[in-house]
C-alpha positions as CSV (number, residue, x, y, z in Angstrom):
1,M,3.9,7.7,12.5
2,N,4.7,11.0,10.8
3,P,4.6,10.8,7.0
4,E,7.3,12.6,5.0
5,L,6.6,14.6,1.8
6,V,8.5,12.9,-1.0
7,L,6.9,14.7,-4.0
8,D,5.4,18.2,-3.8
9,A,3.3,17.5,-6.8
10,K,0.5,19.9,-6.1
11,A,-1.9,17.6,-7.9
12,A,-5.5,18.7,-8.2
13,L,-6.7,15.1,-7.7
14,G,-3.8,12.7,-7.0
15,E,-5.0,9.1,-6.9
16,G,-4.4,5.5,-7.8
17,P,-1.0,4.8,-6.3
18,L,0.5,1.4,-7.1
19,W,4.0,0.2,-6.6
20,S,5.6,-1.4,-9.7
21,A,8.2,-4.0,-8.6
22,K,9.3,-4.4,-12.2
23,D,10.0,-0.6,-12.7
24,R,10.9,0.0,-9.1
25,C,8.7,3.1,-9.1
26,L,5.3,4.3,-7.9
27,Y,2.6,4.7,-10.5
28,W,0.0,7.3,-9.7
29,V,-2.5,9.6,-11.5
30,D,-3.8,13.1,-11.4
31,I,-7.3,12.3,-12.5
32,D,-8.8,15.5,-14.1
33,A,-5.5,16.6,-15.5
34,G,-5.3,13.3,-17.5
35,H,-1.8,12.6,-16.3
36,V,-0.2,9.2,-15.5
37,H,2.9,9.6,-13.3
38,L,5.9,7.3,-12.7
39,F,7.7,8.4,-9.5
40,D,11.2,7.1,-8.8
41,P,11.9,7.5,-5.1
42,V,15.6,7.0,-5.5
43,S,16.2,9.8,-7.9
44,A,13.0,11.8,-6.9
45,A,12.2,12.0,-10.7
46,D,8.6,12.1,-11.6
47,R,7.7,11.3,-15.2
48,T,4.4,12.6,-16.5
49,I,2.5,11.0,-19.4
50,R,-0.5,12.9,-20.8
51,V,-3.2,10.6,-21.9
52,G,-5.8,13.1,-23.2
53,Q,-8.7,12.5,-20.9
54,A,-9.4,12.0,-17.2
55,V,-7.7,8.9,-15.8
56,G,-9.0,7.1,-12.7
57,T,-6.3,4.5,-12.2
58,V,-3.4,2.6,-13.6
59,V,-2.3,-1.1,-13.2
60,P,0.6,-3.1,-14.6
61,R,0.1,-5.4,-17.6
62,R,1.8,-8.8,-17.7
63,R,2.8,-8.4,-21.4
64,G,4.3,-5.0,-20.7
65,G,3.1,-1.5,-20.4
66,V,0.1,-0.6,-18.2
67,M,-3.7,-0.6,-18.3
68,L,-5.8,2.4,-17.6
69,A,-9.4,3.2,-16.6
70,L,-10.2,6.5,-18.4
71,R,-13.2,8.7,-18.7
72,H,-14.2,6.9,-21.8
73,G,-13.4,3.3,-20.8
74,F,-10.6,0.8,-20.5
75,A,-7.3,1.4,-22.4
76,S,-3.8,0.3,-22.7
77,L,-0.7,2.5,-22.5
78,D,2.7,1.8,-24.0
79,L,5.2,3.3,-21.5
80,Q,7.9,3.5,-24.2
81,T,5.9,5.2,-27.0
82,E,3.3,6.8,-24.7
83,R,0.6,5.5,-27.1
84,V,-2.9,5.1,-25.7
85,E,-5.1,2.4,-27.2
86,M,-8.8,2.5,-26.3
87,L,-10.2,-1.0,-25.8
88,V,-13.8,-0.9,-24.5
89,D,-16.3,1.5,-22.9
90,P,-19.0,-0.2,-20.8
91,Q,-20.9,3.1,-20.2
92,P,-20.9,5.1,-23.5
93,D,-22.7,8.4,-23.4
94,E,-23.7,8.0,-19.8
95,G,-21.7,11.0,-18.6
96,T,-19.8,9.0,-16.0
97,R,-16.1,8.5,-15.7
98,F,-13.9,5.7,-14.3
99,N,-12.4,6.2,-10.9
100,D,-10.5,3.6,-8.7
101,G,-9.6,0.1,-9.6
102,K,-7.1,-2.8,-9.3
103,C,-6.4,-6.3,-10.7
104,D,-7.5,-9.4,-8.9
105,P,-5.2,-12.4,-8.2
106,A,-6.2,-14.1,-11.5
107,G,-5.3,-11.0,-13.5
108,R,-8.7,-9.4,-14.2
109,F,-9.0,-5.6,-14.1
110,W,-11.7,-4.3,-11.8
111,A,-12.6,-0.6,-12.0
112,G,-15.6,1.5,-11.0
113,T,-17.3,4.6,-12.2
114,L,-19.0,7.7,-10.8
115,D,-21.0,10.7,-12.0
116,P,-18.8,13.8,-11.8
117,T,-21.9,15.7,-10.6
118,D,-22.2,13.3,-7.6
119,A,-25.6,12.1,-8.8
120,P,-26.4,9.0,-6.8
121,R,-26.2,5.4,-8.1
122,R,-25.3,6.2,-11.7
123,G,-22.0,4.3,-11.6
124,A,-21.0,0.7,-11.4
125,L,-18.1,-1.7,-10.7
126,Y,-16.9,-3.5,-13.8
127,R,-14.6,-6.4,-14.5
128,L,-12.4,-6.5,-17.6
129,D,-11.2,-10.1,-18.3
130,A,-8.1,-11.1,-20.1
131,D,-10.1,-11.7,-23.3
132,L,-11.2,-8.0,-23.1
133,S,-14.8,-8.9,-22.3
134,V,-16.5,-6.6,-19.7
135,H,-18.9,-7.7,-17.0
136,T,-21.0,-5.5,-14.7
137,M,-20.3,-6.8,-11.2
138,I,-22.0,-4.2,-8.9
139,P,-24.6,-1.9,-10.5
140,R,-26.1,1.4,-9.1
141,V,-22.8,2.5,-7.4
142,T,-22.5,6.2,-6.4
143,I,-18.7,6.7,-6.0
144,A,-16.7,3.5,-6.8
145,N,-13.5,3.6,-4.8
146,G,-11.2,1.3,-2.9
147,I,-11.0,-2.4,-3.8
148,A,-8.9,-5.2,-2.5
149,W,-8.8,-9.0,-2.1
150,S,-8.2,-11.1,1.0
151,L,-4.9,-13.0,1.2
152,D,-6.7,-16.3,0.6
153,A,-8.4,-14.9,-2.5
154,R,-11.8,-15.8,-1.2
155,T,-13.1,-12.3,-0.3
156,L,-13.4,-9.1,-2.3
157,Y,-13.5,-5.8,-0.3
158,F,-15.2,-2.8,-2.0
159,I,-15.9,0.9,-1.0
160,D,-18.8,3.0,-2.4
161,T,-17.7,6.2,-0.6
162,P,-21.0,7.7,0.5
163,T,-22.0,4.5,2.3
164,L,-19.2,5.0,4.9
165,R,-18.5,1.3,4.9
166,V,-16.4,-1.5,3.5
167,T,-18.5,-4.2,1.9
168,A,-17.2,-7.7,1.6
169,F,-18.3,-10.3,-1.1
170,D,-17.6,-14.0,-1.4
171,Y,-15.1,-14.1,-4.3
172,D,-14.4,-17.0,-6.7
173,N,-10.9,-16.6,-8.1
174,H,-11.5,-19.1,-10.9
175,S,-14.6,-17.5,-12.3
176,G,-14.3,-13.9,-11.0
177,N,-17.9,-14.1,-9.6
178,I,-18.9,-12.4,-6.4
179,A,-21.8,-13.1,-4.0
180,N,-23.2,-12.6,-0.5
181,P,-22.5,-8.9,0.2
182,R,-22.2,-7.8,3.8
183,T,-20.7,-4.9,5.8
184,V,-17.4,-5.6,7.5
185,V,-16.3,-2.1,8.4
186,E,-18.4,0.9,9.4
187,I,-16.6,4.2,9.4
188,P,-17.5,7.0,11.7
189,E,-18.4,10.3,9.9
190,E,-15.8,12.2,11.9
191,D,-13.1,10.0,10.3
192,G,-13.9,11.4,6.8
193,W,-15.0,9.7,3.6
194,P,-13.4,6.4,2.7
195,D,-11.5,6.5,-0.6
196,G,-8.7,4.3,-2.0
197,M,-7.6,1.2,-0.2
198,A,-4.7,-1.2,0.2
199,I,-4.3,-4.5,2.1
200,D,-1.3,-5.5,4.1
201,A,0.3,-8.9,4.6
202,A,-1.7,-9.4,7.8
203,G,-5.0,-9.0,5.9
204,N,-5.8,-5.5,7.3
205,L,-7.2,-2.7,5.2
206,W,-5.5,0.7,4.9
207,I,-7.9,3.4,3.7
208,G,-7.3,7.0,2.5
209,M,-9.9,9.3,4.2
210,W,-11.1,12.2,2.0
211,E,-11.6,15.3,4.2
212,G,-10.3,13.2,7.1
213,Y,-6.5,14.2,7.2
214,Q,-5.6,10.6,7.7
215,V,-5.1,7.0,6.5
216,G,-7.0,4.6,8.7
217,C,-6.3,0.9,9.2
218,W,-9.2,-1.5,9.9
219,N,-9.3,-5.2,10.7
220,P,-12.1,-6.5,8.3
221,R,-12.6,-9.6,10.4
222,T,-13.6,-7.7,13.5
223,G,-14.5,-4.2,12.1
224,R,-12.1,-2.6,14.6
225,K,-10.0,0.3,13.8
226,L,-6.3,-0.5,14.5
227,A,-4.3,2.6,13.6
228,S,-4.5,6.1,12.1
229,I,-1.7,8.0,10.2
230,R,-2.2,11.7,10.3
231,V,-1.5,13.4,7.0
232,P,-0.9,17.2,6.6
233,A,-3.6,17.4,3.9
234,K,-7.3,17.5,4.2
235,R,-8.1,15.4,1.1
236,V,-6.3,12.1,1.5
237,T,-7.3,9.9,-1.5
238,A,-5.5,6.6,-1.5
239,C,-2.4,4.6,-0.4
240,A,-0.2,1.8,-1.6
241,F,2.6,-0.3,-0.1
242,G,5.9,0.0,-2.0
243,G,9.6,0.0,-1.7
244,E,12.0,-2.9,-2.1
245,N,10.5,-4.7,0.9
246,L,6.9,-3.4,0.5
247,D,7.2,-1.8,3.9
248,E,6.6,1.8,2.9
249,L,3.2,3.2,2.6
250,Y,2.8,5.8,-0.2
251,I,-0.1,8.2,0.2
252,T,-1.7,10.4,-2.5
253,T,-3.6,13.6,-1.7
254,A,-5.7,16.3,-3.6
255,R,-5.9,20.1,-3.5
256,M,-9.0,20.6,-5.7
257,E,-11.6,23.1,-4.4
258,L,-9.6,23.9,-1.3
259,S,-9.8,27.5,-0.1
260,D,-6.8,29.8,0.0
261,E,-6.9,29.6,3.8
262,E,-6.8,25.7,3.6
263,L,-4.0,25.7,1.2
264,E,-2.0,28.2,3.3
265,E,-2.5,25.9,6.3
266,H,-1.6,22.8,4.4
267,P,0.5,23.9,1.4
268,H,1.6,20.4,0.4
269,S,-1.9,19.3,-0.4
270,G,-1.8,17.4,-3.7
271,G,1.6,15.9,-2.7
272,I,2.8,12.4,-2.3
273,F,3.7,11.3,1.2
274,R,5.5,8.2,2.6
275,V,5.6,6.5,5.9
276,K,6.8,3.2,7.4
277,P,3.8,1.8,9.3
278,G,5.5,-1.2,10.7
279,V,3.8,-3.8,8.4
280,R,4.4,-4.9,4.9
281,G,2.0,-5.0,1.9
282,I,1.6,-7.5,-0.9
283,R,2.8,-7.2,-4.5
284,A,0.3,-5.7,-6.9
285,F,-1.4,-8.1,-9.3
286,E,-1.0,-7.6,-13.1
287,F,-3.5,-7.6,-15.9
288,A,-3.4,-11.0,-17.7
289,G,-4.6,-9.8,-21.1
C-alpha cells in the first residue's frame, strides 16, 4: 500500500481529518496556524478558513456548519459566513489548548487538551453534550489524542500519546458515561508515538504514528498489529476514512520542527496523503446540539 500525495499543503501541524459525506470533502486543520480546511478531492481545491486561534479538531454539526475545539474552548463555525462563536471553555487560564476529538454515536462532542510545553498530566478529556454542558471524563491527561467508539457503541478507545497504548473504557451510549479502563493495544517504541485514530468497518483501529513514518492498524480485541502503511513523512498525525464508499484512507502529516535535511529527504511533509487499504470505514458522527 503506497499512499499518494493528494495535497502538498506544507502544513506545520496538519491534523483532525474527517470526511464529510454531506459536503463530499475532507475537513482537516492546521493547528497552530488556526486554519480549518475543506479539501475537495475531485477538484483538488482546498478552502482555508482562518479562525483566529489554534484549532485542534473539527466535526460536523447536525443543524449545519461545524463544531471546533480551539485553544480557548469549544466553538461553532458557520461555513457560509465563516463566523466563529465561542461556546464554553472548560480550562480557562490553564495555558492548555484543545487537541484531537470526535463525536460519539449519540452526538456528543469529545475533545481533549494538552499543555503546549509538554508538561505532564495537565490536560483532560472533555465531553460537550447537546445542551452545551461540559463534563470532565478523564483528568490528568498529558497529550489527548485519538478517540473512537466500537461498532456496537459499548466501548470507547482513547490515546494519551506518551503512554504508548490504546486504553478502552466501557461506554454507555445513553448517558455518555465511561468506566473500567484497561489497556487493549501496547505500541512498541520503534513504531513511533500514537496520534490520531480511525476505526474501520471490521472494528480495527488505524493510528497515525508521530515520528514513525506510518499508519498502523491494530485489532483491539487481540492487541495484535495487522498492517502498516508507510508514509513519506516523519510526523504522521492522523487518518480518516473517506470517499464515496468510505474505502479511502486520508492521512495528515506535519512539518513543524523538522531539520532542513529531513525536509529535503521528505519534502511533502505537511501534506495530505491517500491510500486504499482494502477495508472501509464508518460514517462520522455529527454533533447533536
